[in-house]
C-alpha positions as CSV (number, residue, x, y, z in Angstrom):
1,X,-75.9,-183.7,160.6
2,X,-77.3,-182.5,163.9
3,X,-79.5,-179.9,162.2
4,X,-81.3,-182.5,160.0
5,X,-81.6,-184.8,163.0
6,X,-83.0,-181.9,165.1
7,X,-85.7,-181.3,162.5
8,X,-86.6,-185.0,162.2
9,X,-86.6,-185.5,166.0
10,X,-88.7,-182.4,166.6
11,X,-91.3,-183.3,163.9
12,X,-91.6,-186.9,164.9
13,X,-91.8,-186.1,168.6
14,X,-94.4,-183.4,168.2
15,X,-96.4,-185.6,165.8
16,X,-96.5,-188.4,168.5
17,X,-97.4,-185.7,171.1
18,X,-100.3,-184.5,168.9
19,X,-101.5,-188.1,168.3
20,X,-101.4,-188.9,172.0
21,X,-103.3,-185.7,172.8
22,X,-106.0,-186.7,170.3
23,X,-106.1,-190.1,171.9
24,X,-106.4,-188.5,175.4
25,X,-109.2,-186.2,174.1
26,X,-111.0,-189.3,172.9
27,X,-110.7,-190.6,176.5
28,X,-108.6,-193.6,175.4
29,X,-105.3,-195.0,176.9
30,X,-102.2,-195.3,174.9
31,X,-101.9,-198.5,172.9
32,X,-99.1,-200.5,171.4
33,X,-98.6,-198.2,168.5
34,X,-98.1,-195.3,170.8
35,X,-95.3,-197.3,172.6
36,X,-93.8,-198.2,169.2
37,X,-93.8,-194.5,168.2
38,X,-92.1,-193.7,171.6
39,X,-89.5,-196.3,170.7
40,X,-88.8,-194.5,167.4
41,X,-88.5,-191.2,169.2
42,X,-86.1,-192.7,171.7
43,X,-83.9,-194.1,168.8
44,X,-83.8,-190.6,167.4
45,X,-82.7,-189.0,170.6
46,X,-80.1,-191.8,171.2
47,X,-78.7,-191.1,167.7
48,X,-78.6,-187.4,168.7
49,X,-76.8,-188.2,171.9
50,X,-74.2,-190.4,170.1
51,X,-73.4,-187.5,167.8
52,X,-73.0,-185.2,170.8
53,X,-70.8,-187.6,172.7
54,X,-68.6,-188.1,169.6
55,X,-68.2,-184.3,169.4
56,X,-67.2,-184.3,173.1
57,X,-64.8,-187.2,172.6
58,X,-63.3,-185.2,169.7
59,X,-62.2,-182.6,172.1
60,X,-64.9,-180.0,171.6
61,X,-66.4,-178.9,174.9
62,X,-69.3,-176.6,175.8
63,X,-68.6,-173.9,178.3
64,X,-70.9,-175.5,180.8
65,X,-70.1,-179.2,180.5
66,X,-72.0,-180.3,183.6
67,X,-75.2,-178.5,182.5
68,X,-74.9,-179.9,179.0
69,X,-74.4,-183.5,180.3
70,X,-77.4,-183.0,182.7
71,X,-79.7,-181.9,179.9
72,X,-78.4,-184.8,177.7
73,X,-79.1,-187.4,180.3
74,X,-82.6,-186.0,180.9
75,X,-83.3,-185.9,177.2
76,X,-82.3,-189.6,176.8
77,X,-84.4,-190.6,179.9
78,X,-87.6,-188.5,179.4
79,X,-89.2,-190.8,176.8
80,X,-88.6,-194.1,178.6
81,X,-89.8,-192.5,181.9
82,X,-92.9,-191.2,180.1
83,X,-93.5,-194.7,178.6
84,X,-93.1,-196.3,182.0
85,X,-95.5,-193.9,183.7
86,X,-98.0,-194.2,180.9
87,X,-98.0,-198.0,181.3
88,X,-98.7,-197.5,185.0
89,X,-101.7,-195.3,184.2
90,X,-103.8,-197.2,181.7
91,X,-106.4,-194.4,181.3
92,X,-106.6,-191.3,179.2
93,X,-104.0,-189.8,181.5
94,X,-101.5,-192.3,180.2
95,X,-102.0,-190.7,176.8
96,X,-101.4,-187.3,178.4
97,X,-98.2,-188.5,179.9
98,X,-97.0,-189.7,176.4
99,X,-97.9,-186.3,174.9
100,X,-96.1,-184.5,177.7
101,X,-92.9,-186.5,177.3
102,X,-92.9,-185.9,173.5
103,X,-93.4,-182.1,174.0
104,X,-90.6,-181.9,176.6
105,X,-88.1,-183.6,174.3
106,X,-87.8,-180.8,171.6
107,X,-87.5,-178.2,174.4
108,X,-84.6,-180.2,175.8
109,X,-82.9,-180.4,172.4
110,X,-83.3,-176.6,172.0
111,X,-81.8,-176.1,175.4
112,X,-78.9,-178.3,174.6
113,X,-78.1,-176.1,171.6
114,X,-78.3,-173.0,173.8
115,X,-75.8,-174.5,176.2
116,X,-73.5,-175.6,173.4
117,X,-73.9,-173.4,170.3
118,X,-71.1,-175.2,168.5
119,X,-73.5,-178.0,167.9
120,X,-75.3,-175.8,165.4
121,X,-72.4,-176.4,163.0
């Protein structure tokens, strides 16, 4: 299940990043649709986190549990933090913040898989 969720999360996150980058290139701030898209991305990463926590609760553990949990917390918080910062910056730079948050997320998911290879199935 995580592999399919990884693909969906990565594609949606990078699509929102590209959209926000185009918005920034047009010298526009993020709008309500950008924030709705960030909400969808956050729901996807929360679903991913639930699957990972269920695997942890099932007794499976990564070798570096602290590192894994740190990356997981950052992955869950990067999108809301980006949305909050973008709201504080109602200029084109708000759109850049949205794009950056959405580019960081797939990198964090990739790093989570490197820390705990058992997630790959």
